[in-house]
C-alpha positions as CSV (number, residue, x, y, z in Angstrom):
1,M,-92.4,159.2,-26.4
2,P,-92.8,156.1,-28.6
3,D,-89.7,154.3,-29.9
4,N,-90.9,154.4,-33.5
5,L,-91.9,157.5,-35.5
6,K,-93.8,155.7,-38.3
7,D,-96.8,153.4,-38.4
8,I,-96.6,149.6,-37.9
9,V,-99.2,147.8,-40.0
10,L,-100.3,144.3,-39.0
11,V,-102.3,142.0,-41.4
12,D,-103.7,138.7,-40.1
13,D,-107.1,137.0,-40.5
14,E,-106.9,135.7,-36.9
15,P,-108.2,138.3,-34.3
16,S,-106.2,136.6,-31.5
17,A,-103.0,137.0,-33.4
18,L,-103.6,140.6,-34.1
19,R,-104.4,141.3,-30.4
20,A,-101.2,139.4,-29.3
21,M,-98.9,141.3,-31.7
22,T,-100.5,144.7,-30.8
23,R,-100.2,144.1,-27.1
24,T,-96.6,142.9,-27.4
25,L,-95.6,146.0,-29.5
26,R,-97.3,148.5,-27.2
27,M,-95.8,146.9,-24.1
28,A,-92.4,147.4,-25.7
29,G,-93.0,151.1,-26.2
30,L,-94.0,151.0,-29.8
31,D,-96.9,153.0,-31.1
32,G,-98.9,153.9,-34.3
33,I,-100.0,150.2,-34.7
34,H,-102.8,149.5,-37.2
35,A,-104.4,146.1,-37.5
36,F,-106.3,144.6,-40.5
37,A,-107.9,141.3,-41.1
38,S,-107.0,141.1,-44.8
39,W,-104.7,142.6,-47.4
40,E,-107.7,144.0,-49.2
41,E,-108.5,146.1,-46.1
42,A,-104.9,147.1,-45.5
43,E,-103.7,147.9,-49.0
44,P,-105.4,151.4,-49.3
45,F,-104.0,152.4,-45.9
46,V,-100.5,151.2,-46.7
47,D,-100.6,153.0,-50.1
48,S,-101.7,156.3,-48.5
49,R,-99.4,156.4,-45.5
50,D,-95.6,156.6,-45.0
51,A,-95.5,153.4,-42.9
52,G,-92.4,152.2,-41.2
53,L,-93.1,148.4,-41.2
54,L,-95.6,145.9,-42.5
55,I,-96.2,142.4,-40.9
56,L,-98.0,139.9,-43.1
57,D,-99.6,136.6,-42.3
58,I,-98.9,134.2,-45.2
59,I,-102.0,132.1,-45.2
60,M,-105.1,134.4,-45.4
61,P,-108.4,134.3,-47.4
62,G,-108.3,136.5,-50.5
63,A,-104.9,137.7,-51.3
64,S,-102.3,135.5,-49.6
65,G,-99.4,137.0,-47.7
66,V,-97.0,136.1,-50.5
67,E,-99.2,137.8,-53.1
68,A,-99.6,140.9,-50.8
69,L,-95.8,141.0,-50.5
70,H,-95.4,141.2,-54.2
71,R,-98.0,143.9,-54.6
72,C,-96.5,145.9,-51.7
73,R,-93.1,145.7,-53.2
74,R,-94.4,147.1,-56.5
75,N,-96.1,150.1,-54.9
76,N,-93.9,150.6,-51.8
77,P,-90.5,149.1,-52.6
78,S,-88.8,150.7,-49.5
79,L,-91.3,149.5,-46.9
80,P,-89.8,146.7,-44.8
81,V,-92.0,143.6,-44.6
82,I,-91.9,140.7,-42.1
83,M,-93.8,137.5,-42.9
84,A,-95.5,135.3,-40.3
85,T,-97.0,131.8,-40.7
86,C,-97.9,128.7,-38.7
87,V,-96.0,126.5,-41.1
88,N,-92.2,126.4,-40.8
89,E,-91.4,125.9,-44.5
90,V,-87.8,126.8,-45.5
91,D,-88.7,127.1,-49.2
92,T,-91.4,129.6,-48.4
93,A,-89.2,131.6,-46.1
94,V,-86.4,131.8,-48.8
95,E,-89.0,132.8,-51.5
96,C,-90.3,135.6,-49.3
97,I,-86.8,136.9,-48.4
98,K,-85.8,136.9,-52.1
99,A,-89.1,138.7,-52.9
100,G,-88.1,141.5,-50.6
101,A,-89.2,140.6,-47.1
102,V,-86.7,141.5,-44.4
103,D,-87.5,138.6,-42.0
104,Y,-89.7,135.5,-41.5
105,L,-91.4,134.4,-38.3
106,V,-93.1,131.2,-37.3
107,K,-96.2,131.2,-35.1
108,P,-96.8,131.1,-32.2
109,L,-94.6,134.1,-32.1
110,E,-92.0,134.2,-29.3
111,S,-92.0,137.7,-27.9
112,G,-88.3,138.2,-27.7
113,R,-87.7,137.0,-31.3
114,F,-90.7,139.0,-32.5
115,L,-89.6,142.3,-31.0
116,R,-86.0,141.8,-32.1
117,C,-87.1,141.3,-35.7
118,V,-89.4,144.3,-35.5
119,R,-86.7,146.7,-34.1
120,N,-84.1,145.4,-36.5
121,A,-86.4,146.0,-39.4
122,L,-87.3,149.5,-38.2
123,M,-83.6,150.3,-37.8
124,I,-82.6,149.0,-41.3
125,H,-85.5,151.1,-42.7
126,E,-84.1,154.1,-40.9
127,L,-80.6,153.5,-42.1
128,A,-81.8,153.1,-45.7
129,G,-83.7,156.4,-45.5
130,S,-80.8,158.3,-44.0
131,E,-78.4,157.0,-46.7
132,G,-80.8,157.3,-49.6
133,R,-80.3,153.7,-50.5
134,T,-81.4,150.2,-49.4
135,G,-78.0,149.3,-47.9
136,R,-74.9,147.9,-49.4
137,D,-75.7,144.4,-48.1
138,S,-79.3,144.1,-49.0
139,R,-79.0,143.5,-52.7
140,G,-77.0,141.1,-54.8
141,V,-74.9,141.9,-57.9
142,D,-77.8,141.6,-60.2
143,G,-79.8,144.2,-58.3
144,R,-82.3,141.8,-56.8
145,S,-82.8,141.3,-53.1
146,S,-80.6,138.6,-51.5
147,A,-81.8,136.1,-49.0
148,R,-80.6,138.1,-46.0
149,T,-82.7,139.2,-43.1
150,A,-82.5,142.5,-41.3
151,T,-81.0,140.8,-38.3
152,E,-78.3,139.3,-40.5
153,T,-77.6,142.7,-42.0
154,L,-76.9,144.2,-38.6
155,A,-74.7,141.2,-37.7
156,I,-72.6,141.9,-40.8
157,M,-72.3,145.6,-39.9
158,A,-71.1,144.6,-36.4
159,Q,-68.5,142.1,-37.9
160,E,-67.2,144.9,-40.2
161,A,-66.7,147.1,-37.1
162,K,-64.5,144.4,-35.5
163,E,-62.3,144.2,-38.6
164,L,-61.5,147.9,-38.9
165,D,-57.7,147.6,-38.5
166,P,-56.4,144.2,-39.6
167,I,-52.6,143.8,-40.1
168,P,-52.0,142.3,-43.6
169,R,-49.2,139.9,-44.2
170,G,-47.2,139.0,-47.3
171,K,-48.0,142.2,-49.2
172,L,-44.7,144.1,-48.4
173,P,-41.0,143.2,-47.9
174,E,-40.2,142.1,-44.4
175,S,-38.5,145.4,-43.5
176,Q,-41.6,147.3,-44.3
177,E,-43.8,144.9,-42.4
178,A,-41.5,145.3,-39.4
179,L,-41.8,149.1,-39.7
180,L,-45.6,148.8,-39.7
181,D,-45.5,146.4,-36.7
182,R,-43.5,149.0,-34.8
183,C,-45.9,151.8,-36.0
184,L,-49.0,150.0,-34.8
185,Q,-47.4,148.8,-31.6
186,M,-46.5,152.4,-30.8
187,L,-50.0,153.7,-31.8
188,R,-51.8,151.0,-29.7
189,G,-49.3,150.3,-27.0
190,E,-48.6,153.9,-26.1
191,R,-52.2,154.9,-27.2
192,L,-50.8,157.7,-29.3
193,Y,-53.9,157.7,-31.4
194,L,-55.8,159.3,-28.5
195,D,-53.7,162.4,-29.0
196,P,-55.7,164.8,-31.3
197,A,-52.5,166.6,-32.2
198,L,-50.7,163.5,-33.5
199,T,-49.4,163.9,-37.1
200,L,-47.7,161.6,-39.5
201,T,-44.5,163.7,-39.2
202,A,-44.5,163.4,-35.4
203,L,-45.0,159.6,-35.6
204,S,-42.2,159.3,-38.3
205,D,-39.9,161.1,-36.0
206,R,-40.7,158.7,-33.1
207,L,-40.0,155.8,-35.4
208,Q,-36.9,157.4,-36.8
209,T,-38.0,157.0,-40.4
210,N,-38.9,159.2,-43.4
211,T,-42.4,160.6,-43.4
212,R,-43.0,159.9,-47.1
213,Y,-41.6,156.3,-46.7
214,L,-43.9,155.6,-43.8
215,S,-46.9,157.0,-45.6
216,G,-46.1,154.8,-48.6
217,C,-45.9,151.7,-46.4
218,I,-49.3,152.4,-44.9
219,N,-51.0,153.0,-48.2
220,A,-49.4,149.9,-49.8
221,A,-50.5,147.6,-46.8
222,F,-53.9,149.0,-46.0
223,G,-55.0,150.7,-49.2
224,F,-55.7,154.0,-47.4
225,N,-53.7,156.8,-45.8
226,F,-52.4,157.5,-42.3
227,R,-55.4,159.7,-41.4
228,R,-57.9,156.9,-42.1
229,L,-55.8,154.4,-40.2
230,L,-55.7,156.8,-37.2
231,N,-59.5,157.3,-37.5
232,S,-60.2,153.6,-37.6
233,L,-58.2,153.1,-34.4
234,R,-60.1,155.9,-32.7
235,I,-63.5,154.7,-33.8
236,A,-62.6,151.1,-32.7
237,E,-61.8,152.6,-29.3
238,F,-65.1,154.6,-29.3
239,M,-67.0,151.4,-29.9
240,R,-65.2,149.6,-27.1
241,R,-66.0,152.4,-24.7
242,A,-69.6,152.8,-25.8
243,T,-70.2,149.0,-25.4
244,A,-68.6,148.8,-22.0
245,E,-70.3,151.8,-20.5
246,A,-74.0,152.4,-19.7
247,P,-75.7,154.7,-22.2
248,E,-76.8,157.2,-19.5
249,T,-73.2,157.7,-18.4
250,Y,-71.8,159.3,-21.5
251,S,-72.6,161.5,-24.5
252,I,-71.5,160.8,-28.1
253,E,-69.7,164.1,-28.3
254,G,-67.8,163.5,-25.0
255,L,-66.7,160.0,-26.1
256,C,-65.5,161.2,-29.5
257,Q,-63.3,163.8,-27.9
258,S,-62.0,161.2,-25.4
259,V,-60.7,159.0,-28.2
260,G,-58.8,161.7,-30.0
261,F,-61.2,163.6,-32.3
262,A,-60.7,167.3,-31.9
263,H,-63.8,168.2,-34.0
264,K,-67.2,166.5,-33.8
265,G,-67.8,166.9,-37.5
266,T,-64.6,165.0,-38.4
267,F,-65.7,162.2,-36.1
268,Y,-69.2,161.9,-37.7
269,D,-67.8,162.0,-41.2
270,A,-65.2,159.3,-40.4
271,F,-67.7,157.1,-38.6
272,R,-70.1,157.2,-41.5
273,Q,-67.4,156.5,-44.0
274,L,-66.0,153.5,-42.1
275,I,-69.2,151.9,-40.6
276,G,-71.9,153.1,-43.1
277,C,-74.2,154.7,-40.5
278,T,-74.2,157.5,-37.9
279,P,-72.8,156.8,-34.3
280,A,-76.4,157.2,-33.0
281,Q,-77.7,154.6,-35.4
282,W,-74.9,152.2,-34.5
283,L,-75.6,152.6,-30.8
284,K,-79.3,152.0,-31.3
285,G,-78.4,148.8,-33.1
286,R,-76.2,147.7,-30.2
287,R,-79.1,148.3,-27.8
288,V,-81.5,146.4,-30.0
289,E,-79.1,143.4,-30.0
290,S,-78.7,143.7,-26.2
291,D,-82.5,143.9,-25.6
292,G,-83.0,140.9,-27.9
293,K,-80.5,138.8,-25.9
294,S,-82.1,139.8,-22.6
295,L,-85.6,138.9,-23.8
296,S,-84.4,135.6,-25.2
297,R,-83.1,134.6,-21.8
298,K,-86.3,135.4,-20.0
């Protein structure tokens, strides 16, 4: 079964470039590849199909890649576009990204970098479709596209995942900070968060403090309640385990139970709320990143 469910459209006036890209994509397990020598040939196909990715050469006879990008964005605003050119011009790259392209490649294409960009673009497109939006990081405050590539967007998501449970300082009196230190030390050190039956009342009893007082400290420090703090610790543990183990050795459902979620639905809701995608989509992004690093070392 192919890795992609939607068509990949290639547009380049050089037959050798089209052959090389097609061969690289197919060898990587991608299918539904359609190659065209000009945008004039490709445009009717793109407009009539629900494609998953468009790769445009910038310098072509007839409509240039930049012109094709603008036309594509008008008619197919959600279709991810990768630009390719023989000229490494920073200004052109920034212009294309701001116009809506998700990435920019310089020829001759290096297979590892090329595949990494393709898979990242396909994943961002999938995330946008599943969320019914283009993604919280893909647009600026004025509603226009920011100069951020699909690869950079995934890196930001990964960084957010690492910063799930920071310990803020200076927001509360020292006595309350000390209580939170003891609370988090108990949760992490004794791994109490792995207990699906853990409640705020039970934790308060262990800390010998009032339940309402502890709840108020957590809300004041983190800006959310005890349940979300508990879920963030559990999801961080899920991520650590999923990253450390081979994919074939575990199931998502099995892992979510092992980190303290009694119900699968609760885990999925909490993961989407905290990370912005489903666990399966996050795992797919991790594998794309890992594959890219492996290819770049070859």
